[in-house]
N, C-alpha and C positions, 0 to 999 in steps of 0.2 A: 504493500500500500504506500511505500515511500514515493511512488510516482503519481499518486493521486493529485489532480489539479482541482482546486476549488475556484470556481468562476463566480465572481461577484457581480450581480446585475440588479441595480435599482430600476424600478419601473414606475412610470406615471403617465397615463393617457397615451400609450403608444400602441394601441390595438392595431393600428394600420401598419405597424412595422415589426412588432415583436415576433410574429410568426417566422418571418424571414431570418430574424436574428437567431432564434432558437434553432432553426434549420441549419444555420452555419455552424452551430455548436455540434449538432448531431452528425455533421459531415466530417468532424475532426478525425484525422488518422490516428491520433492518440485518443483512445477511447476510455481511459481510466480517469474520469472526471466527475465532479458533482457541480451542477448548476444551481446556485442559490439565488432565486429571484425574490426580491422584497418589494412588494407593491405598496405605493404610498397613497392609498385611498383613491385609486383611479375612478373617474366618473364616466368613462366610456366602457366598452365591452372587452377590456383587457382580460378580465377573469375568464370569459368564455373562450378566448383565443388560447390562453395558457392551459386551461382545463384539458384541452385535447391532447396535450403532451404529457400529462401527469401519469400516464401508464408506464412511462419510462422512470424507473426508480431512482435514476441519477438526478432527476429534476425535482427540486424542492421549492414550493411556492409559499411564501410567508406574506402576511399582510399587516401593515401598521394599523393601530387602532385609530390614529388620527393623522392627518396630513402633516408631515414633519420635515420633509426635505431630503435631498440625496445623501447628505452627510449622515443623518440618523439611519437611513436605510443601509448605507454601506457599512456603518459600524455594526449594525445588527447582523448582516450577512457575514462579516468577518468573525464575529463571535461564534457563529454556527459552523464556520469552515473547519474541515478536518484534514485538508490536503497539505502535503509538503510544499506544494507550489500554489501561489495565489495569483490569479489572473483577473483582469477586469474587462467587462464588456457592457456598455450601456445598451438599453433595450431597443435602440434603433440603429445600432452599428453592426458591422459584419466582419467575420474572419474568413481568411482563406483556409482550405482544408488542412494544410500542413502547419498552421500557425503554432499550435501547441507542441507538436513533435519537434519541429525545428528549433523552437525557442528553448525547450528543455535540453535538447542535445547541445546547443550553443553554450548554455550555462554550465552544464556538467563538464563538457570538454575543457572549458577554460577556468573552472572553479569560481564562476561568478554567482552572486546572490541576488542581483537586481539588474534587470535588462528591459529594453524596449526595442521596437522595430519601426520601420518606415510604414507609412500608410498613404492611401489616396483618398480624395474626397469624392463623394457621390451626392446626388440631389435627392429630393423626396421620392423620386420614381426609381431610385437605385441606379441612375445613369451617371457615369463619371463626368465631372465638371472640368477635367483637365489639370487639376492640381495634385501634385504629389509632395509629401512632406517627409523630411528626414531630420537629422540633428547631429550633435557632436558625438564622436566615437566613444568618449568617456565623459561622464558628468560626475564631478566630485560634489561634496557638500557645498562648497563655495559656488560651483557652477550651477547647482540646482537653485540656490538662492538668487542667482542673477536672472533666471528665467525658468518657466515651466516648459522645458524642452520636450518631454515625452507626451505623446497622445495617450489618454487614459486607456483606450481600447487596445493599446500595444504593450502595456506594462505587465511584467511578471516578476515576482520576488519569491525567495526561499523563506518560508515561514519559520523553519527551524533556526535559521540564522538571524532573522529579523525580529521574530516574536509577534505577539498580537499588537496590531496597530488600531488605535481608536483616535478619532479627531474631534475637535470642538464642533459644535453645531453652528456652522456658518453656511449661509445660503448659496454663496458663490465661491468658486475656487477651492471647493472641498477636496477635489482630486489633487490639486497642487499641495494643499495642506498635508495630504497623505504622503506625497513624495518627499516633502521636507522632513517628515519623521523617518521615513525609510532610509534616506540618504545619510542620516546620522549613524546608521548601522552598516551601510554598504554603498560603494560607488556604483553608478548605473552605467551599463555598457550597451552600445548599439549593435543589434543584429541587423546588418545592412541589407535587408530584404523587405519587400513590400508584402506584408502578410495580413493587412487589415484595411477596412473601408469605413471611413468616417462620414456619417450622413450630415451634411450641412443643411440645416433647416432654418426657416425664417424664425427670428426671435432668439437665435443662439447667442451666447455671450460675445462671440467674435463680431457680431453685428451691432453691438451697442456702442454708445459714444465713449470717447476717451475720458470724459468726466466720470462716467459710471465705472469704467475700468480702473481709474485711479482710486476711486472710493473703495472698490472691492479689494484691490490689492493692498491698500493701506489697512483695511480691516483684517485681512489675512495675517499680515506681519505684526500688527499691533495687538490684535485680540487673540487670534488663534495660535500665533507663534510666540507671543509674549515679549516682543521687542519694544524698546523704549521709543518715544516719539521721534527722536532724531533718526535712529536706525531704521524704523519703519518707513520714514519719509525717504531716506536714501535708497532703500531697497525698492520702494515703489517706483521711483523715477528711474532707477537702474533697470527695472523690468521694462519700462517703456522703451529705453534705449536698445536693450537686447531683443525686444520684440521686433524692432526695425531690422536688426541684424539677422534675425531668423528669416524674415521675409526676403531679405537680400541674398542670403547664402544657403538657406535650407528648404525654401519653398520654390517649386518649379511649376510653371503654368499660370 
């Protein structure tokens, strides 16, 4: 069971996408996984869509008692996880069939405890929009503080080396808050292959104004990570700078 992968999937009103997402998990060439879906009081028919997959005992469906946000949902799924490997997949994103097998092999062969991969963007109809995203070959603790380089859907870490991760209840940047905790235990390495598809939807955080992005980043560093006012401010504006660098050097299309 040391090769068990726990897949963390928060869900909220993704009835139109979650079927395709679960199918991408079922197609994985590495079959020893558990998919932990935590639904955050969806008001659409997500329940009905997921119900059709629950005959597979590897899929666990939990529901929050009240709408609480992705941070609470991810924390709950992580407490339930039993795998050596922890992977993340939002309920509207997709994986290539060899995503898990290739990433586990990459980490085992190199002795890595934390990794991520490249990904491409797709639209709401699952069509590529022409953008592909990569990142630095190695992300140290300092590098992770400079910017959130990994796409959430590409990350995997070794739970035995990292331990249980729980983050503060913040509404935005909660995946980044998680990587900041993990990077204190292990550097993050890039598997330079495109193994995931990120669905760019209207209303996503990347579509919001710089004013809101600044506010959310400041709250992340000040409240979730406990930095003082000056440090939080410096890190916030550093993130804006490295965000431009990412678009210049790591995003194609």
